[in-house]
Residue, then its C-alpha position, 0 to 999 in steps of 0.5 A: m475542476t470541482h469547486s472548493v465549495v463542493h469539496i467543503w460541502r462533502l467534507l462537512k457531510w462526511g464529518r457529520v457521520l464521523a461526529r456521530h461515531g465520536a471519530l472527530r474527538g481526537i482531531e479536536r483535542d490533538p494540539n498538532t491539528p491546524a486551527p482551520v481543521r479543528r474549526l471545521a470539525r467543531i462545525a461538523r459536530l454541532g448538535a450531534r450525539v457523540p458517543r463516549v467511545p469512538t468507533y472509527g471503523a464503523a464511521f468509515q463503513d457508514i460513509g461508503p466504499a471509498a471511505i472504507k478503502l481510505g480507512q484501511a489506508l489510514a490504518t497504516r498511519p498511526d502517526l497521522v490518526g493516532p494509535e487508538a484510531a489505527r487499531d480500530l481501523l485495522l478491524l474495518q470490515d470490507n463488506l457491503p450488501p451485494a449488488p443484484f446478480e442481474q447487474i453482475k451478469l451484465a458486467i461480466e458479459k460486458g467485461l468479457e465481451r461474450p455471453i456468460e454461457q460461452v464462458f461459464a458452464e454454471i455460476d452461483p448467483e449468490p456471492v461468496g463475498a461482497a466487498s466495497i469495490a467488487q464481489v466474488h461468485r463461485a463458478r465452473t468454466t466451460d472446460g470443467k474447472l472450479v473458479a472464483v469470479k471477481v466482478l467490480r460493482p456497478n458505477i464504482e469508478e465514478d464514486f471513487a473519482k469524486a471521493l479522490d478529488t476531494y481527498e486530494w483537495a483536502a490533503t493539499q489544504v492541510e499540508s499547506m498549513g505547515g507544521e506537523a501536518a506538513r511533516l506527515r505529508p498527507r498529500l503523499v498518503i492520498a497519492h499512495f491511496r490513489q495507487w491502491t485504488a487504481r490497482e483495485l479498480d483495474l482487475r487486470r492489475e490485481a491479476a498481474s500482482a497475483s501472477e507475480l507473487r505466485q512466481n516469486m513464491v515458488a521457493e516457499s512450498g508451504f505458501h500457495v497463490p491461486e493461478i489466474d485464468w487470463s482468458r476469462t480476465s479483463r479490467r472489470v472481471m477477474t477469474l482465478e483458481w478456486i481455493d478449497g480450504i478453511k479460513l484462518t478466522d475459523r480456529d475450531a475448524l482448523v483444529a478439528a481438521g487436524h492442522d498444525l497451527p504452529a507450523l501454519a504460523a511459522t509458514l506465514v512468517r517465513a512467507f511474508l519475510r520472503q515477500a518483503v525482504v527477498d523479493g520486495f513485493f508483498h501482499a499488504d492485506l494479510h488478514q485472517g479472512n484472506l488466508f486459508a489452510l489447504p487440506d495438504g497443510r499449505l497456506a493459501a492467500i487471496d485478494f491481491g488488490i493491496m500490494g507493497r513494493i520496496d526496492r533492493k536498497a530499502r530491503t537491505w536497510l530493512a533487513e539490517i534494521l530488523y536483524g539489528l532490533i532482534t540482536g539488540n545492535y541499536r547502534r547499527v540500526a541508528e546508523i542505517h537510519f542516518e545512511a538512508q537519510y530517514v533521520p536529518a543529519h543535524h541529529n545525533v546518531e548516539e541519541f537516536a540509538t538510545a531512543l531505539r533501545a528504549a523502544g526495543e529492549p522492553i519487547r526483545g525476547l518476549p512472546v507475542k502474547d506479552i507484547s503490546i503492539g500499540q505501545m510499541l508503535d506509539s514508542l516508534f512514532t514518538i521517535t519519528r516526531d522527536f527526530d523530525m523523520p519525514t514519513q516513508p509511506h512504503l515502510l509504513l505500509l510494510q509496518k502495518t502488514m507486519v503488525m497484521e501478520e503478527g496478529v494472525a500468527h499469534t492467533l494460530d500460535p499464542d506462544i510464537n515469537m515472531w522475532e525468533t522465528a524471523e532471526p535465522f531467515l534474516r541472518e542468512w539473507v543479510r549474510g548473502e546480501l551484505g557478505p564479501e561475496a555479494a560485495i564483490a559480485d555487486r562491484l563486478i556488475e558495476d564495473l562491467r556496466t561501466f566498461a560496456r559504456i566506454p564505446e558510446l563515450i568515445r563516440r560522443i567525444d569524437h562527435y564533439y571533438p573531431p580529430p584533425g583532418a576529419a570532415p566537419l560536422g557540416p554547415p548549419l541549416p539555413a534559416i527559414v522564415v515560417q509564416p504561421r497559419r491563422f489557427g496557430r495565432y489563435l493557439l498562441t493567444a489561447l496559451i497566453s490567456a491560459a497562462a495569464g489566468a493560471g497566474a491570476m488564480l495563483l496570486l488570488h490564492 
């Protein structure tokens, strides 16, 4: 176990980098920041030249790979870091200088347990992209297919393990201070961050996510997910179909190629809603660098390291909330929040509906170009504070993805209204999921499952209450005295000592 002194030293070192970028100013000024955290920030800032305008993304970039990923996670938490920091972190560029190809070649051969010549006929030593966790090379397989090969950076697992250890320790200390810090549940933030990184540090899981998303998106013909080459994929190496298209970052090239940009924007909105609302499994990193326009007009996505998942019940609530905001039915949206227990029962549903109306009415019916996403998020998170709403990380990840996806759609079509584009889709889905036919189907399924359990219930009753004349269950087994072996006594002593030690540590803490 890492000592607390090591954690504090790491935090001070990282805090020093944050201070040089002005990224600690918000922590010091926020009245909700616990006093010990504010003191630590001031110590880290001593003697540093603090710029007038904070650059949060650049600060996390300078700290290193694990911090880059943490910054991307914190971009989903404007309530935790503030709207200004969250907007800046959304722009965090996940790229670093590439690792030497000799190291990458060794990693491929070790990961696939074969010489590279047996797997790829050719591979470009210059990567097409080098991110904080992995880098991607263009290659051709021995059977002639053009593919992208994603390889983990050397020693990346060890770097992340150290950082995660300190993040978890710091989150525990902050949450134990109570108040606003406890309501925001920083430990849960880091727990979700650990899940993200576990997925990204095992490329088989990312490949499985891509495969699942590809299967789900069959119904959305305008959205393409590359196929995984499982025979050339392992924990440290992932091989997938090469995407030959134009990145959405290059708007001029899209126009020159004759792409229908409003159609691409509408496809993106529909594809995201299908992922989030219908399937409950969505690509949570839909920025322009991960999206391509294919020559046939379809939209393709890459990089499946960050995925979100929400269950059917939450999806139903989500669809109702979105549909209620679109149609202005704030009372129903408020009721959904209370039914989902997002809002504590001691609050008034009418007051909550009024607060939602104050956030929703200024943006209803406006094109995206006239909507301030930052102002809207600020209003929504003010509501969460005023109504003591515990943080829902899966919904915050979804909300961050919606903001990102809306920004990409706006770049493609400045006049698009995401709400109007989504309304027909959501109306149809809500009618299908919440209409009378769906209610009858759900009831039938529930009743059939109950009926199927009846024989097992009868057998249990017969076991505990046998009918008259039935053979008894049998006498209990005779008591047998077992002489413990010598190592058993040592084991018992060790367990008692460990328990006593743990208790003493808790008391000292």
